[in-house]
VOPAGU-2260 file (C-alpha; in pm, 1 decimal, decimal comma):
REM VOPAGU-2260
SITE   aa  ch    i         X         Y         Z
SITE  UNK   A    0   -1073,3   -1566,5     444,4
SITE  UNK   A    1   -1322,5   -1236,6     291,2
SITE  UNK   A    2   -1370,5   -1322,0     -55,6
SITE  UNK   A    3   -1263,4    -975,4    -162,3
SITE  UNK   A    4    -915,9   -1062,7     -39,4
SITE  UNK   A    5    -919,8   -1353,1    -282,2
SITE  UNK   A    6   -1019,0   -1130,5    -551,9
SITE  UNK   A    7    -733,4    -872,6    -460,9
SITE  UNK   A    8    -471,4   -1184,3    -468,0
SITE  UNK   A    9    -606,1   -1241,3    -834,3
SITE  UNK   A   10    -488,9    -911,6    -968,1
SITE  UNK   A   11    -117,9   -1042,7    -918,5
SITE  UNK   A   12    -174,9   -1380,3   -1145,6
SITE  UNK   A   13     113,3   -1416,8   -1371,0
SITE  UNK   A   14     382,1   -1169,2   -1187,0
SITE  UNK   A   15     717,5   -1263,4   -1097,5
SITE  UNK   A   16     771,0    -954,8    -899,6
SITE  UNK   A   17     605,0    -610,5    -814,9
SITE  UNK   A   18     707,0    -316,0    -624,9
SITE  UNK   A   19     442,9    -112,2    -401,5
SITE  UNK   A   20     448,2     286,4    -353,4
SITE  UNK   A   21     460,8     214,1      18,5
SITE  UNK   A   22     338,1     501,6     249,6
SITE  UNK   A   23     252,3     287,0     570,8
SITE  UNK   A   24     -60,6     327,7     577,4
SITE  UNK   A   25    -387,1     118,9     625,9
SITE  UNK   A   26    -420,6      81,6     203,8
SITE  UNK   A   27     -69,5      24,0      85,3
SITE  UNK   A   28     -27,5    -206,7     400,5
SITE  UNK   A   29    -267,6    -434,5     294,4
SITE  UNK   A   30    -167,7    -397,1     -84,0
SITE  UNK   A   31     210,6    -503,1      53,1
SITE  UNK   A   32      80,9    -786,8     265,2
SITE  UNK   A   33    -121,7    -897,0     -28,6
SITE  UNK   A   34     161,3    -915,4    -265,7
SITE  UNK   A   35     417,4   -1082,4     -51,5
SITE  UNK   A   36     165,1   -1360,1       9,8
SITE  UNK   A   37     123,8   -1425,2    -328,0
SITE  UNK   A   38     472,8   -1346,4    -458,2
SITE  UNK   A   39     704,0   -1385,2    -159,4
SITE  UNK   A   40     892,1   -1176,6      42,2
SITE  UNK   A   41    1193,3   -1190,6    -193,2
SITE  UNK   A   42     965,1   -1039,9    -473,2
SITE  UNK   A   43     834,9    -757,1    -352,9
SITE  UNK   A   44     985,2    -441,8    -329,1
SITE  UNK   A   45     816,8    -154,4     -96,5
SITE  UNK   A   46     922,7     193,4    -195,0
SITE  UNK   A   47     842,4     489,0      49,8
SITE  UNK   A   48     867,4     835,0    -108,4
SITE  UNK   A   49    1003,6    1105,4     123,7
SITE  UNK   A   50     886,8    1435,2      31,4
SITE  UNK   A   51     953,2    1763,6     216,7
SITE  UNK   A   52     561,0    1785,6     301,4
SITE  UNK   A   53     504,1    1447,4     424,2
SITE  UNK   A   54     471,4    1369,7     804,1
SITE  UNK   A   55     799,1    1229,0     937,1
SITE  UNK   A   56     614,7     986,0    1132,5
SITE  UNK   A   57     473,6     796,8     846,8
SITE  UNK   A   58     871,3     713,3     743,3
SITE  UNK   A   59     915,7     530,7    1051,8
SITE  UNK   A   60     604,2     358,6    1037,0
SITE  UNK   A   61     684,9     237,5     704,6
SITE  UNK   A   62    1036,4     112,5     822,8
SITE  UNK   A   63     872,9     -96,4    1089,8
SITE  UNK   A   64     611,8    -242,6     899,3
SITE  UNK   A   65     843,0    -366,7     613,9
SITE  UNK   A   66    1099,0    -501,1     879,8
SITE  UNK   A   67     788,3    -710,1    1019,9
SITE  UNK   A   68     688,8    -800,3     661,4
SITE  UNK   A   69    1055,3    -907,3     569,7
SITE  UNK   A   70    1033,5    -735,5     252,5
SITE  UNK   A   71    1293,0    -512,2      79,9
SITE  UNK   A   72    1230,0    -164,4     153,2
SITE  UNK   A   73    1400,1     172,7       5,4
SITE  UNK   A   74    1315,2     543,7     107,7
SITE  UNK   A   75    1354,1     720,9    -234,6
SITE  UNK   A   76    1408,8    1103,5    -173,6
SITE  UNK   A   77    1215,3    1314,5    -396,2
SITE  UNK   A   78    1226,5    1704,3    -386,3
SITE  UNK   A   79     969,1    1946,9    -420,2
SITE  UNK   A   80     822,5    1922,8    -792,1
SITE  UNK   A   81     826,8    2242,4    -961,9
SITE  UNK   A   82     545,4    2462,4    -895,7
SITE  UNK   A   83     407,2    2298,0    -557,1
SITE  UNK   A   84     579,9    2532,3    -330,3
SITE  UNK   A   85     287,9    2770,6    -454,2
SITE  UNK   A   86      31,9    2547,2    -331,8
SITE  UNK   A   87    -160,5    2538,6    -683,8
SITE  UNK   A   88    -502,4    2375,7    -698,2
SITE  UNK   A   89    -354,4    2099,2    -896,3
SITE  UNK   A   90     -95,5    2024,2    -653,2
SITE  UNK   A   91    -174,0    1650,4    -612,3
SITE  UNK   A   92    -167,9    1559,7   -1005,2
SITE  UNK   A   93     185,4    1771,7    -989,3
SITE  UNK   A   94     320,4    1575,2    -674,4
SITE  UNK   A   95     183,1    1242,9    -824,3
SITE  UNK   A   96     297,3    1258,9   -1143,8
SITE  UNK   A   97     661,1    1365,3   -1005,3
SITE  UNK   A   98     631,5    1118,3    -727,3
SITE  UNK   A   99     533,2     811,3    -936,7
SITE  UNK   A  100     811,6     876,1   -1214,1
SITE  UNK   A  101    1064,4     867,1    -967,2
SITE  UNK   A  102     938,8     564,0    -792,0
SITE  UNK   A  103     908,2     391,1   -1114,8
SITE  UNK   A  104    1258,9     482,1   -1204,0
SITE  UNK   A  105    1360,3     343,4    -845,5
SITE  UNK   A  106    1170,8      11,9    -921,6
SITE  UNK   A  107    1340,7     -33,1   -1279,3
SITE  UNK   A  108    1686,9      24,3   -1116,1
SITE  UNK   A  109    1625,9    -272,6    -885,7
SITE  UNK   A  110    1469,5    -478,7   -1143,9
SITE  UNK   A  111    1133,0    -454,2   -1092,3
SITE  UNK   A  112     915,5    -359,4   -1414,2
SITE  UNK   A  113     562,8    -326,8   -1234,5
SITE  UNK   A  114     491,0     -78,9    -950,8
SITE  UNK   A  115     144,2     -62,1    -773,2
SITE  UNK   A  116     -48,7     218,2    -610,4
SITE  UNK   A  117    -279,0     152,1    -311,1
SITE  UNK   A  118    -575,1     370,6    -417,2
SITE  UNK   A  119    -893,6     224,8    -331,5
SITE  UNK   A  120   -1241,4     262,5    -452,8
SITE  UNK   A  121   -1337,7     576,2    -240,6
SITE  UNK   A  122   -1068,5     779,8    -391,3
SITE  UNK   A  123   -1233,3     702,0    -718,5
SITE  UNK   A  124   -1564,4     862,5    -588,8
SITE  UNK   A  125   -1400,1    1162,0    -446,6
SITE  UNK   A  126   -1202,3    1472,8    -604,2
SITE  UNK   A  127    -860,9    1316,0    -664,3
SITE  UNK   A  128    -666,4    1488,7    -923,0
SITE  UNK   A  129    -360,3    1260,2    -844,5
SITE  UNK   A  130    -532,9     938,9   -1010,5
SITE  UNK   A  131    -521,1    1088,3   -1327,4
SITE  UNK   A  132    -149,2    1128,3   -1299,5
SITE  UNK   A  133    -149,8     769,5   -1194,1
SITE  UNK   A  134    -369,6     664,6   -1522,5
SITE  UNK   A  135    -126,7     880,2   -1744,6
SITE  UNK   A  136     176,9     683,1   -1600,2
SITE  UNK   A  137      -7,9     339,2   -1654,7
SITE  UNK   A  138      35,6     252,2   -1268,8
SITE  UNK   A  139    -219,0     -12,1   -1164,9
SITE  UNK   A  140    -411,8      27,6    -834,7
SITE  UNK   A  141    -539,3    -328,1    -727,1
SITE  UNK   A  142    -757,1    -218,6    -455,4
SITE  UNK   A  143    -932,8     -27,1    -748,7
SITE  UNK   A  144    -954,7    -343,8    -977,2
SITE  UNK   A  145   -1091,2    -574,4    -715,3
SITE  UNK   A  146   -1379,6    -306,6    -610,7
SITE  UNK   A  147   -1274,9    -270,4    -261,6
SITE  UNK   A  148   -1303,0      37,1     -37,9
SITE  UNK   A  149   -1205,5     183,9     264,9
SITE  UNK   A  150   -1412,5      -3,1     475,9
SITE  UNK   A  151   -1341,6    -350,6     301,0
SITE  UNK   A  152    -956,3    -257,6     344,7
SITE  UNK   A  153    -992,5    -214,0     728,7
SITE  UNK   A  154   -1241,6    -513,4     740,2
SITE  UNK   A  155    -959,5    -738,4     545,6
SITE  UNK   A  156    -681,8    -578,2     768,6
SITE  UNK   A  157    -828,2    -692,0    1064,7
SITE  UNK   A  158    -888,6   -1037,7     949,5
SITE  UNK   A  159    -508,4   -1067,0     857,7
SITE  UNK   A  160    -423,4    -910,7    1200,7
SITE  UNK   A  161    -241,9    -635,5     999,2
SITE  UNK   A  162    -169,6    -350,0    1269,7
SITE  UNK   A  163    -269,9     -82,5    1056,9
SITE  UNK   A  164    -646,0    -177,4    1041,0
SITE  UNK   A  165    -765,0     117,7    1247,8
SITE  UNK   A  166    -477,4     381,7    1134,8
SITE  UNK   A  167    -685,7     707,3    1100,6
SITE  UNK   A  168    -628,3     804,6     746,8
SITE  UNK   A  169    -342,1    1087,6     677,8
SITE  UNK   A  170    -262,8    1326,0     412,9
SITE  UNK   A  171      46,4    1521,9     320,0
SITE  UNK   A  172      76,9    1860,5     517,8
SITE  UNK   A  173      28,2    2043,9     231,9
SITE  UNK   A  174    -357,5    1959,2     276,2
SITE  UNK   A  175    -343,1    2223,8     598,1
SITE  UNK   A  176    -274,3    2504,6     355,1
SITE  UNK   A  177    -484,1    2708,1     156,0
SITE  UNK   A  178    -433,0    2710,8    -223,9
SITE  UNK   A  179    -230,5    2965,5    -383,3
SITE  UNK   A  180     -26,5    3035,0     -77,4
SITE  UNK   A  181     338,6    3007,0     -29,7
SITE  UNK   A  182     478,3    2725,5     131,5
SITE  UNK   A  183     780,8    2702,5     314,4
SITE  UNK   A  184     976,3    2458,4     517,4
SITE  UNK   A  185     932,9    2643,9     806,8
SITE  UNK   A  186     539,3    2620,5     804,9
SITE  UNK   A  187     552,3    2299,6     714,3
SITE  UNK   A  188     746,6    2196,9    1036,4
SITE  UNK   A  189     516,9    2433,8    1227,3
SITE  UNK   A  190     208,7    2255,5    1098,8
SITE  UNK   A  191     379,7    1890,8    1201,8
SITE  UNK   A  192     484,8    2004,1    1535,3
SITE  UNK   A  193     163,4    2114,1    1648,7
SITE  UNK   A  194     -29,2    1800,6    1508,5
SITE  UNK   A  195     233,3    1612,3    1712,8
SITE  UNK   A  196     175,5    1780,8    2040,6
SITE  UNK   A  197    -210,2    1746,2    1991,8
SITE  UNK   A  198    -173,6    1338,4    1884,5
SITE  UNK   A  199      69,2    1299,7    2209,3
SITE  UNK   A  200    -228,4    1448,6    2420,8
SITE  UNK   A  201    -485,9    1177,5    2293,2
SITE  UNK   A  202    -628,1    1339,8    1992,8
SITE  UNK   A  203    -652,7    1022,1    1754,3
SITE  UNK   A  204    -793,1    1200,3    1435,5
SITE  UNK   A  205    -639,7    1591,1    1442,4
SITE  UNK   A  206    -566,9    1852,6    1161,1
SITE  UNK   A  207    -395,1    2208,6    1223,9
SITE  UNK   A  208    -531,3    2384,6     926,1
SITE  UNK   A  209    -309,1    2693,4     877,7
SITE  UNK   A  210    -472,8    3047,7     771,1
SITE  UNK   A  211    -159,8    3257,5     794,8
SITE  UNK   A  212     -89,7    3304,9    1192,7
SITE  UNK   A  213    -429,9    3142,3    1278,7
SITE  UNK   A  214    -447,1    2740,8    1373,2
SITE  UNK   A  215    -790,9    2621,6    1292,3
SITE  UNK   A  216    -759,2    2273,3    1496,1
SITE  UNK   A  217   -1003,7    1994,5    1368,7
SITE  UNK   A  218   -1076,6    1694,9    1581,0
SITE  UNK   A  219   -1280,9    1401,2    1571,1
SITE  UNK   A  220   -1647,8    1525,8    1689,0
SITE  UNK   A  221   -1669,4    1320,5    1996,6
SITE  UNK   A  222   -1344,1    1477,9    2101,9
SITE  UNK   A  223   -1417,4    1825,7    2078,6
SITE  UNK   A  224   -1506,8    1856,7    2494,5
SITE  UNK   A  225   -1169,0    1717,4    2533,9
SITE  UNK   A  226    -996,2    1996,9    2339,7
SITE  UNK   A  227   -1158,7    2266,4    2533,2
SITE  UNK   A  228   -1096,5    2100,2    2853,6
SITE  UNK   A  229    -714,6    2115,8    2741,8
SITE  UNK   A  230    -734,9    2480,2    2604,6
SITE  UNK   A  231    -514,5    2575,8    2871,7
SITE  UNK   A  232    -234,7    2362,0    2763,6
SITE  UNK   A  233    -310,9    2375,1    2393,0
SITE  UNK   A  234    -323,8    2734,6    2339,2
SITE  UNK   A  235      40,0    2838,3    2473,5
SITE  UNK   A  236     184,6    2509,6    2285,0
SITE  UNK   A  237      27,0    2623,0    1954,1
SITE  UNK   A  238     194,6    3006,4    2035,9
SITE  UNK   A  239     491,9    2858,7    2079,0
SITE  UNK   A  240     486,1    2663,2    1751,4
SITE  UNK   A  241     467,3    3015,4    1568,7
SITE  UNK   A  242      54,5    3085,1    1581,1
SITE  UNK   A  243     -69,8    3388,7    1716,7
SITE  UNK   A  244    -433,4    3307,5    1713,4
SITE  UNK   A  245    -599,2    2961,8    1800,1
SITE  UNK   A  246    -946,2    2818,7    1685,8
SITE  UNK   A  247   -1136,2    2495,2    1705,6
SITE  UNK   A  248   -1348,7    2436,6    1423,6
SITE  UNK   A  249   -1713,6    2326,2    1544,8
SITE  UNK   A  250   -1766,0    2101,2    1278,5
SITE  UNK   A  251   -1484,2    1868,5    1399,8
SITE  UNK   A  252   -1236,5    1697,2    1160,3
SITE  UNK   A  253   -1336,3    1685,7     829,7
SITE  UNK   A  254   -1180,3    1520,5     528,7
SITE  UNK   A  255   -1052,9    1766,3     281,8
SITE  UNK   A  256   -1200,7    2078,6     444,3
SITE  UNK   A  257    -920,3    2319,6     258,4
SITE  UNK   A  258    -970,5    2162,4     -68,7
SITE  UNK   A  259   -1139,7    2350,3    -338,8
SITE  UNK   A  260   -1313,1    2059,6    -527,2
SITE  UNK   A  261   -1355,3    2257,6    -844,9
SITE  UNK   A  262   -1095,1    2101,7   -1126,2
């Protein structure tokens, strides 16, 4: 077994029980698997935050993985935090602070005093205002403590046979909308339906960035020809979802392409 996995498991020494903020993504799945292996399924709790701006498919994925792992799993409803509907530049900080306060309370309600987050070393190197909220709340990030980055997460997950080892990175739907833009449930649904349509047509890493009534579609660089080839089907579909104009970003998929990186 990869020695980095042993280092991760060592982060749980001395614990009797713990909870994981579980999104069903590659990082939190590895964290949950490691915790279950060390503590056992009966002393491991997965908590999935359900917010208005998360991708619904992620909830189903999280439920299925927890069933596979045999661990207790609770969905924690979290309303739109104050000010988030204006999509401010510090939205990630506000969201994480509100979310982890609620998740910490939910864990405590079940008798769990420790809550872990799945942030990895790459998150610490990038602009991640949400990490500040985690530090302020005293939330531990074992992947960070073990020095594990995204590539290592995928390597270990593949060695463990976890089904998420190749899962594309996802983010909340607010990242598809520009800062200081009003966010409505209708807009979030519009974006989610558009991305679900494109994913069903074989686009493995896709974002529909929303600029008022224009959809700027980002796909992996090697899939740009496929998007052009499917234009006659994609354009009317985007119109049905409520976009007036449809464009393809020639730069391809870019992580955080709508993020203003100035604090």
